[in-house]
N, C-alpha and C positions, 0 to 999 in steps of 0.2 A: 611588923612581922609579916612575911609573905605567907599566904595560905597555900597549903599543899593541895594541888588539884591534879586531875588527870592530864590537863593541858600542860602543866609544868613538867610532869613526868615524861610526856611524849616529846616535849621540846628538848629535854635532856637526852632522851634516847635517839632523837633525830641527828645527833652528832656522830652516830655510828654509821659508817658508810660501807656498803657491800663492795668489796674490791673488784668483783667481776661485773656486777650489774650497774655500778657507778652511781647508785642512789642510796639514800639513807633507809634504814630498816623500817621506819615509820611510813614513809612514802610507799615503800614496797609492800606494805601490809603484813610485815613479819610479826608485829607486836599484837598479841591477842589477849583477851580476857583480863584486861587491866582492872584492878580493884585496889581501893585505898581504904584501910580501916585504921583511923587515927594515924599513928606513925608507921604502920605496917603497909608495905606496898607489895602487891602480888601481880605477876604477869607472866605470859608465855612468849617465847621467841620461837616462831615456827619457820624453819629454814626450808630450802628447796631440796635437800637431800640429807639423810642421816649420816652420810659420809663426808659432810662438809668439813674441810680442813681448818676453817677459822671458827668452828663452833665454840671452843674453849675461850678463844680471844673475845668473841662477842659476849659471852656470858660474863667474863671478868670485867670488861669495859662497861657493860650494862649495870652491874652491881656498883661499880665505882661511881658512875655518873649519877645514878638515882640516889645512891647513898649519900652523895654530897649535897643533896637538896635540903634546904632548911625544913625541919620538922620530921624528917625521915629517921626512923629508929631501926627498922629491919627491912631488908629487901629479899623477897623470895622470887627467884627466876627459875622457870621450868623451860628447858631446851627441848624442842620438838622438831619434827620434820614432816612435810607432806610433799612428795615428789610431784612436780607438775607434769601433766600429760603432754607428750610431744605433739608438735603440730603435724609432722609428717607431710605426705603428699595428698592433695585434696581428693584425687580420684581413687585412691587406694582404700580398701576396706579395713577398718580397724578390728582388732581382736578384743572382744569384750573383756574388760578387767585388766588388760595389759597397757600400761602407760607409755613405756618407752622400749623400742626394739633396737638393740645395738649389735651390729655385725662385727665380729672379730675376723679379720681377713689378712691374707698375705699374698704376695705375688707368686711365691714358689713354696714348695714343701721343704721340710727340714729346718724350719726356723723356730720351732717350738710354739706354733700358733695355738694348738689345742691346750698345751700346758698353760699358756697365758690366759686363754679363755676360761679354763677351769679355775685357776687361782684368782682371776679377776672376779668371777661370779661369786666364789666363796668369800672373798674379801668384802664385797658389797653386802652379802648376807650377814657376815660378822659385824658389820657396821650398823645393822638393824633394818636393812631394806628387805622387801619381799622380792626374791629373785628366782627366775627360771633359766634353765640352760638347755638350748636346743642344739643337738649335735647334727648339723647339716652337712658334715664332711662324710658324705655317703660312701665314698670310696675307701676311706680309712677311719671308720668311726671308733675312736679310742676313748671317748669321754667316759663311758661306763666303767672301763677298766681303771681309769685314773680316779674314779670316785668310789670304787669298791662295790659296784652293783652289776658287774658283768654277767652274772648268771641268773638274774632276776627278770621275770617277764611281766610287763605292765598289764593291768587289768582293764576291762572295757565296761563302762557303765553308761547307759542311755546313748549307745552308739558313739561314745567318745572314749579315747584312750585316757587313762588316769596316769599322769606322769609319776615316775618313781621319785622318792625323796632321799637325798643324801647330803650330809654336811650343810643342812639348811637350804638346799636347793630343790626345785622341782625339775626333773630331768627326763628328756625323751631323746632316743637315738635309734637309728636303724640297727645298730648292734644289739638292741634289746628285742628286735623283732625277727632277726634272721640268724640261723645257726652260725656260730663263729667260724666254721671252716668253709662257708659258702661264699663264693666270690660275688662282688657287687657288679653286675653287668647291666648298666642302665644307660639309656639314651635320653636325649633332650626332653621329649614329651613325658617320659616316665619320671625324670628328675623333677620336672615341674609339678607332677602329681604328688610326689613324695613331699616336696616342700609345702605344697598347699595343704596336704593332710596333717603334717606336723604343726601347721599354724592354726588351721580351722577345726580339725577333728581331734584336738587334744584339749582336755579340760584344764587349762592353765590356772584358773581362778584369778585372784587379785594379785597382780605383779607390778612392782615399781619398775623393774628392769627385766627384759627377756634378752639374755645374751645368746647370740647365735654363732656357733663355731662353724665358719664357712670352710669349704674345701679350698685348697690352694689354687691360685690362678684367677682367671677372669672369665669363667664360663657360664654354663646354663643355670647353675644354682644361684649365683650372684644375681643374674638377670631376673630369675623367677622371684627371688625374695624382694627385689626392688619393685617389681611389677605388681606383686600380690598385696603387700601390706606397707603401711607408712613406716619406713625405717628411719629412726631419729638420727642415726649417724653410724659411721663405720670407724673402727679402730684398726690401724694398720700395724702389723708386726713385721719387723725386719731384723736382720743381724748387721753388724758393721761392714761386712764384706761387699765388694762392688757388685757381684752377680745378684745378690739379694736385693740391693738397692735398685738395680735396673728393672727387676720384675715388679717391685713395689710401685715404681713410677707408672707402670701400666695399670696397676690397680687404682692408683689415684685418678688417672684419666677415665677409667671405667666407671668409677663412682660419680665422677663429675657428669658423665654422659647420661646417667640414669637419675640425676638430681638427688643423690644421697650425700649429705655433708660428711666430710672426713673430720672426725673429732680430734684426731691427733695420731702421732706415731710413737710406737713403743719399740725400743731397741733391746732385743733379747740376746743372751750370750755375749754381753758387752765386753767382759773381761773375766779373768780368773785370778784369784788370790791364792797362792800356794799356802796350804795350812802349816807347813813346816817352817817356811822362811818368811812368809808375809809378802813375798815378791808378787807384783802385779804383772800378768801376762795378757797382752791384747791379742789373743789367739786368732780372732777373725778380723783384725784391723781395728780401727778406732774412728769415732766421730761420724759414722755413716748415718745414724738416725738423726742427729742434729743437722747434718748437711741436707738431708731430705726435707726436714721440717722447714729449714730456711729457704730452700729452693722453691717450695710451694706455699710458703707462709702458713704452715700448719703448726698447731701446738705440739711441743715435744713433751710427751707424757711421762717419760722417764726411761731408765735403763735397768736391766736385770742382769746381774753377774752370773756366770756359770757356777755350778756347785752340785756336788753329789746329792745334797739334800733334796733337790728338785726331782732328780731321777728316782731316788729311793722312795719319795712320797708318792710319785705317780705310779710306780710299780706296785706299791703296797695298797693303793686305793685310798690314800690319805694325803690330800694336797699339802704342800710345804707350809702354807699359811696356817694349817692346823697342826701338822706333825712337828714342825720346828719353827714356831712363830718368832723366835729371837734371831733366826738366821738372817744374813744380809739379803738373801733372795726373798724371804717372806716379808721383810720390812719394805723392800722395793715394790713388791706386789701390792701391799696395803696402801702405800703412798700413791701408786699409779691408779688404784681403784678410786681414791679420793679425787684425783685429777679427772678421771673419766666421768665421774658423777658430776663434777663441777662443769665440765664442758657440755654434758647433756642438759643441765639446768640452763646454761647460757643459751644453748641452741633452742631449747623449748620456749624461751621467752623472747626470741628474736622474731621479726625485725623491730618490734616495738614491745615495750614492757606491758604485758597483759595485766589487767587489774587482778592482782593475785587473790583478792578475796573471793573471786569467782572460782578459782582453782582450789580453794580451800573449803 
């Protein structure tokens, strides 16, 4: 009769391979607090993001493998997550408590970038992550409206702005500091100052992800963000149409020039399903996002269909992932959030797999 030991349990669990990091969960340090009490086995599996798309599969496989060991009567698995801190760029100053900064960008306006940023951030929060949302689109700061906090002014404590909270997010935006009818007339140095203040003079607290809604294009704000802080990666939003793709290509090159990794491409407004007939209409063309991903060897994070639910949620200040979670749009946003979290974890652990016990 084989004796049940910690080593035999770990050997069983080492058969579970992380599909992204290409190593087993024991080597990666994911298995924590292993205890054996006669026939009862207890342990935690600590993943790199609460939005991990294989979380349930890992738990099921762990129960099966350990439960099959001789002498095991009960298996207790606790699934947990600790987001690793991004590596960023060595010369940039980190923000205390903020692990990963993710820029949501587009080459042009009108592609629904802010809508994507808002629903992406809320989706990560719904998955259990600590998330902040910085509205850096200083010329068209619409994030507060989309979150239902457009008329609320942030407070100041110890010379720092206290971000507002909405739908599980910590939020800051120029729209919260300037009257709604006042135009944003800002030049390069002023823009740099705004970005710096939003990063260093806001009490963000402890965040797994700080999502930054960038202005469209490849201008001063993008450069300031890359110069000031270690951006873990950028997510590019496009539509299928050719003119949008051409502009996003410039954004890819810009992020390459400032050494910010592109985490992937999201295709918004991909298609429309007529509610009365079920017919699919490719209003803005088809396949553009995948084409761009293939062209630059970038992850394709997913596509979001057109739908009134998205517009209605944004106008009402309740993002579609909260107002209509069963809609195709909400499901697409939730799946894309998992992919983004996955890419952030992969990027944070490159070029070599850091000893994860240090990050935990």
